[in-house]
C-alpha positions in Angstrom: -8.4 -9.8 13.4 -10.7 -6.8 13.1 -14.0 -7.2 15.1 -15.7 -3.8 14.6 -15.5 -1.3 11.8 -17.2 2.1 11.6 -16.8 4.2 8.4 -17.9 7.8 7.8 -17.7 9.6 4.5 -15.5 7.1 2.6 -16.6 7.3 -1.1 -20.4 6.3 -1.1 -20.3 5.1 2.5 -21.6 8.0 4.6 -22.1 6.3 7.9 -21.9 2.5 8.3 -20.9 0.0 11.0 -20.0 -3.7 10.7 -19.2 -6.5 13.1 -16.9 -9.2 11.8 -16.4 -12.8 12.9 -12.9 -14.4 13.1 -13.4 -16.5 10.0 -14.7 -15.6 6.5 -17.0 -12.7 5.9 -18.5 -11.8 2.5 -19.7 -8.4 1.1 -22.1 -9.0 -1.8 -23.9 -6.5 -4.1 -23.8 -4.8 -7.4 -20.8 -3.0 -8.8 -20.4 0.5 -7.4 -22.4 -0.3 -4.3 -19.5 0.3 -1.9 -18.1 -3.2 -1.3 -14.5 -2.4 -2.2 -14.8 0.8 -0.1 -15.2 -1.4 3.1 -11.9 -3.1 2.2 -10.3 0.2 1.5 -11.3 1.4 4.9 -9.5 -1.5 6.6 -6.5 -1.0 4.5 -6.5 2.8 5.3 -6.8 2.1 9.0 -3.9 -0.4 8.9 -1.5 1.2 6.5 -2.6 4.8 6.1 -3.3 4.4 2.4 -5.9 2.9 0.1 -4.9 0.1 -2.3 -7.2 1.7 -5.0 -6.2 5.4 -5.0 -3.4 7.6 -3.6 -5.5 10.8 -3.9 -7.4 11.8 -0.6 -10.0 13.7 -2.6 -10.9 10.5 -4.4 -11.6 8.7 -1.1 -13.8 11.3 0.6 -17.5 11.6 0.1 -18.4 14.5 -2.2 -20.4 16.2 0.5 -17.8 15.9 3.3 -14.5 17.6 4.1 -12.9 14.5 5.7 -13.4 10.8 6.2 -13.0 8.7 9.3 -12.5 5.0 10.0 -12.6 3.5 13.4 -12.0 -0.1 14.3 -11.5 -2.6 17.1 -8.9 -5.2 16.5 -6.8 -7.9 18.2 -6.8 -11.7 18.3 -8.1 -11.9 21.9 -11.1 -10.1 23.2 -9.3 -9.0 26.4 -6.5 -7.5 24.3 -8.6 -5.6 21.7 -7.3 -2.3 20.6 -9.3 0.8 19.4 -7.8 2.7 16.4 -9.0 5.5 14.2 -7.8 7.5 11.3 -9.2 10.8 10.0 -8.1 12.0 6.6 -9.0 15.4 5.1 -9.0 16.6 1.5 -5.5 18.1 1.9 -4.1 14.7 2.8 -3.6 15.6 6.5 -4.1 12.6 8.8 -5.1 12.3 12.5 -4.5 9.0 14.2 -5.7 7.7 17.5 -4.9 4.4 19.3 -6.7 3.3 22.5 -8.0 6.8 23.1 -4.7 8.6 22.6 -3.5 10.7 19.7 -0.4 9.2 18.0 2.1 10.5 15.5 3.0 7.3 13.7 0.9 5.0 11.5 3.3 2.2 12.4 1.7 2.0 15.9 -1.6 0.8 14.4 0.0 -1.1 11.6 2.0 -3.3 14.0 -1.3 -4.4 15.7 -3.3 -4.8 12.5 -1.4 -6.6 9.7 -3.4 -6.6 6.4 -2.8 -8.3 3.1 -4.7 -7.4 -0.1 -5.7 -9.5 -3.1 -7.5 -7.3 -5.6 -7.5 -6.6 -9.4 -7.3 -2.9 -8.5 -4.1 -3.4 -6.4 -0.8 -3.0 -8.2 0.6 -6.2 -9.6 3.5 -7.6 -7.5 5.0 -9.3 -10.6 4.6 -6.8 -13.4 4.3 -3.7 -11.2 7.2 -1.3 -10.4 10.0 -2.3 -7.9 8.3 -0.2 -5.2 5.5 -2.9 -4.9 8.1 -5.6 -4.4 10.0 -3.5 -1.9 6.7 -3.2 0.1 6.4 -7.0 0.1 9.9 -7.2 1.6 9.4 -4.4 4.0 6.0 -6.0 5.1 7.9 -9.1 6.0 10.8 -7.4 7.7 8.4 -5.3 9.8 5.9 -8.0 10.8 7.8 -11.2 10.6 11.2 -10.0 11.9 10.0 -7.0 13.9 12.2 -4.4 12.2 11.7 -1.0 13.8 9.6 1.4 11.7 12.1 4.2 12.7 14.6 2.6 10.3 12.3 3.4 7.4 11.3 6.9 8.5 14.9 7.7 9.3 16.1 6.5 5.9 13.4 8.3 4.1 14.2 11.5 5.9 17.9 11.3 5.1 17.2 10.4 1.5 14.8 13.3 1.0 17.3 15.8 2.5 20.2 14.5 0.4 18.2 14.5 -2.8 17.0 18.1 -2.0 20.7 19.2 -1.8 21.5 17.3 -5.0 18.6 19.0 -6.9 19.9 22.4 -5.7 23.1 21.7 -7.5 25.3 21.9 -4.3 26.4 19.2 -2.0 28.8 20.5 0.6 31.2 17.7 1.9 30.1 18.2 5.5 26.4 18.0 4.9 26.8 15.1 2.5 28.8 13.1 5.0 26.2 13.7 7.7 23.3 12.5 5.5 25.3 9.6 4.0 26.1 8.4 7.5 22.4 8.2 8.3 21.6 6.5 5.0 24.3 4.0 5.8 23.1 3.5 9.4 19.4 2.9 8.5 20.0 1.4 5.0 22.1 -1.4 6.3 19.4 -2.4 8.8 16.7 -2.3 6.1 18.8 -4.3 3.8 19.6 -6.9 6.5 15.9 -7.2 7.4 14.8 -7.6 3.8 17.4 -10.2 3.0 16.6 -12.2 6.2 12.9 -12.2 5.4 13.4 -13.3 1.8 15.4 -16.3 3.0 12.5 -17.3 5.2 9.9 -16.4 2.6 11.2 -18.5 -0.4 10.3 -21.9 1.1 6.8 -20.8 1.9 6.4 -19.4 -1.7 7.6 -22.7 -3.1 5.1 -24.7 -1.0 2.2 -22.4 -1.9 3.1 -22.8 -5.6 3.1 -26.6 -5.2 -0.3 -26.5 -3.5 -1.6 -24.4 -6.4 -0.1 -27.0 -8.9 2.1 -24.3 -10.5 3.9 -25.9 -13.5 7.3 -24.1 -13.2 10.0 -23.8 -10.5 10.4 -20.1 -9.6 13.8 -18.6 -8.8 13.8 -15.7 -6.4 16.8 -13.2 -6.3 17.1 -10.3 -3.9 18.8 -7.2 -5.3 19.8 -4.9 -2.5 20.3 -1.7 -4.6 24.1 -1.5 -4.7 27.0 -3.8 -5.6 27.3 -6.9 -3.4 31.1 -6.5 -2.8 31.0 -3.0 -1.3 29.3 -1.5 1.8 26.6 1.0 1.4 28.9 3.8 2.7 31.4 2.9 0.0 28.8 2.7 -2.7 27.5 6.2 -1.7 31.0 7.6 -1.9 31.7 6.0 -5.3 28.3 7.3 -6.7 28.8 10.9 -5.5 29.9 12.3 -8.9 27.1 10.5 -10.7 24.6 11.7 -8.1 25.7 15.3 -8.5 25.4 15.0 -12.3 21.9 13.5 -12.3 20.8 15.2 -9.0 19.5 12.0 -7.3 20.9 9.3 -5.1 21.5 6.2 -7.2 22.4 3.6 -4.7 20.7 2.3 -1.6 17.7 0.3 -0.4 15.4 2.7 -2.4 16.8 0.9 -5.5 16.3 -2.6 -4.3 14.1 -5.2 -6.1 13.0 -8.8 -6.0 13.6 -10.7 -9.2 11.4 -13.7 -10.1 12.7 -15.9 -12.8 12.0 -19.2 -14.6 15.1 -20.9 -16.1 17.2 -17.7 -15.5 14.7 -15.5 -17.5 12.3 -13.0 -16.0 8.9 -14.5 -15.4 7.2 -11.8 -17.6 9.1 -13.3 -20.6 8.3 -17.0 -19.8 4.9 -17.2 -18.2 1.4 -16.8 -19.7 -1.0 -14.1 -18.4 -2.9 -16.7 -16.3 0.3 -18.1 -14.8 1.5 -14.6 -13.9 -1.9 -14.1 -12.0 -1.4 -17.3 -10.2 2.2 -16.3 -9.2 0.9 -12.9 -8.0 -1.7 -14.6 -5.8 0.9 -17.1 -4.5 3.3 -14.3 -3.5 0.6 -12.8 -1.2 -0.4 -16.2 0.2 3.2 -16.9 1.0 3.4 -13.6 3.0 0.3 -14.8 4.9 1.9 -18.2 5.5 5.3 -16.8 6.6 3.7 -14.5 9.2 1.5 -17.4 10.6 4.3 -19.9 10.8 7.1 -17.7 11.9 5.3 -15.6 14.6 1.9 -17.2 15.2 0.2 -13.9 14.3 -2.5 -13.9 11.6 -3.1 -11.1 9.1 -6.4 -9.9 7.9 -6.8 -11.0 4.3 -8.8 -8.7 2.0 -10.0 -10.2 -1.3 -11.7 -7.9 -3.7 -13.7 -9.5 -6.5 -11.3 -12.5 -6.9 -13.9 -14.2 -9.1 -13.3 -11.6 -11.8 -9.7 -12.8 -12.2 -9.6 -16.4 -11.1 -11.4 -19.5 -12.4 -13.5 -21.5 -10.0 -11.0 -24.4 -9.6 -8.2 -22.0 -8.7 -10.5 -20.0 -6.3 -11.1 -23.2 -4.5 -7.4 -23.9 -4.0 -6.9 -20.3 -2.8 -9.7 -20.6 -0.2 -8.3 -23.9 0.9 -5.0 -22.2 1.7 -6.8 -19.3 3.5 -9.0 -21.7 5.5 -6.1 -23.8 6.5 -4.2 -20.8 7.8 -6.9 -19.8 10.2 -6.7 -16.1 9.1 -9.7 -13.8 9.0 -10.7 -13.1 5.4 -13.1 -10.5 4.1 -14.1 -10.9 0.5 -16.3 -9.1 -2.0 -18.4 -10.1 -5.1 -21.7 -9.6 -6.8 -22.8 -12.9 -5.2 -21.2 -15.6 -3.1 -20.0 -17.6 -6.2 -18.3 -14.5 -7.6 -16.8 -13.9 -4.2 -15.1 -17.3 -4.6 -17.2 -19.0 -1.9 -19.0 -21.6 -4.0 -17.5 -24.3 -1.7 -17.2 -22.4 1.6 -19.8 -21.0 4.0 -19.0 -17.6 5.3 -19.7 -16.7 8.9 -21.0 -13.3 7.9 -22.7 -12.2 4.7 -23.3 -8.4 4.3 -25.5 -7.1 1.5 -24.3 -3.8 0.1 -26.5 -1.5 -1.9 -26.1 2.2 -2.7 -23.7 2.7 0.2 -26.0 1.0 2.8 -25.0 -2.3 4.4 -27.3 -4.9 6.0 -26.6 -8.5 7.2 
């Protein structure tokens, strides 16, 4: 859980501090007041990125050169950590954890798992494969404990190989070296994703049942290369094509998670409302998997869920959240719009023109 949050120069929030309880907290106020920016701050502290915008300039207050977010987090008071992120207009980040400068966002991320439900977040179901890869990587990282160095190592090797391919030259020796690293890290990422999805599917099915979803959902993991060959073999076979099109065409960077009904993609079979329900269920299943498999509890950020979900469905979502024991921070123009018609939040913060009061 996150207990303390201090924000400087993030959008309209010039200098605000909040103290959260372990249960449900609500941020209420008119549109544009700064409610979503509080959730963005928590996401930024945990993951190093906003769920609304990828442009640093869009996040920083117009009168400032950088933003800063500081938080205290941890499930037990005696084990609370202190983390901070500073982001300037050029995108440069500075990170601190427990008073020390650190070089990896993963060190904070590991201690502060966060999940987001928001209309502004990219859709897990209809969005690009990158969004579904993030779901799988979130699970491999938090539920299975996959080392973040696997991801950074793979990204570095992929970047270097693609740079060579774009230059139009790919010397055998250099290609072999980068392919060896792609194979080394890629196999571990693939194994982590596949293992997580096997654990994840039963939780998704149970969440869908609790939400009275009308169709059974089939989930298929696509690793990004043919099933009957190793990644090293797939890279070797793809070399000519990679040179022709100047990009690496096989590997975990091409993976996806397919969701189907009766063998057909859900986008072709489900209504818009059912797709929204499935999107919510996918996030709740991540939450459930972490709680049940590890005993850890993520912070759930819900941004204006009342704008997308009817009252009956909101009630079922909050029942699942309440049962999990997870900390939840939600926004809305009022408590009903925040989805809390039937639940009493422990904290209610009123947000107006970038100022926050409780």
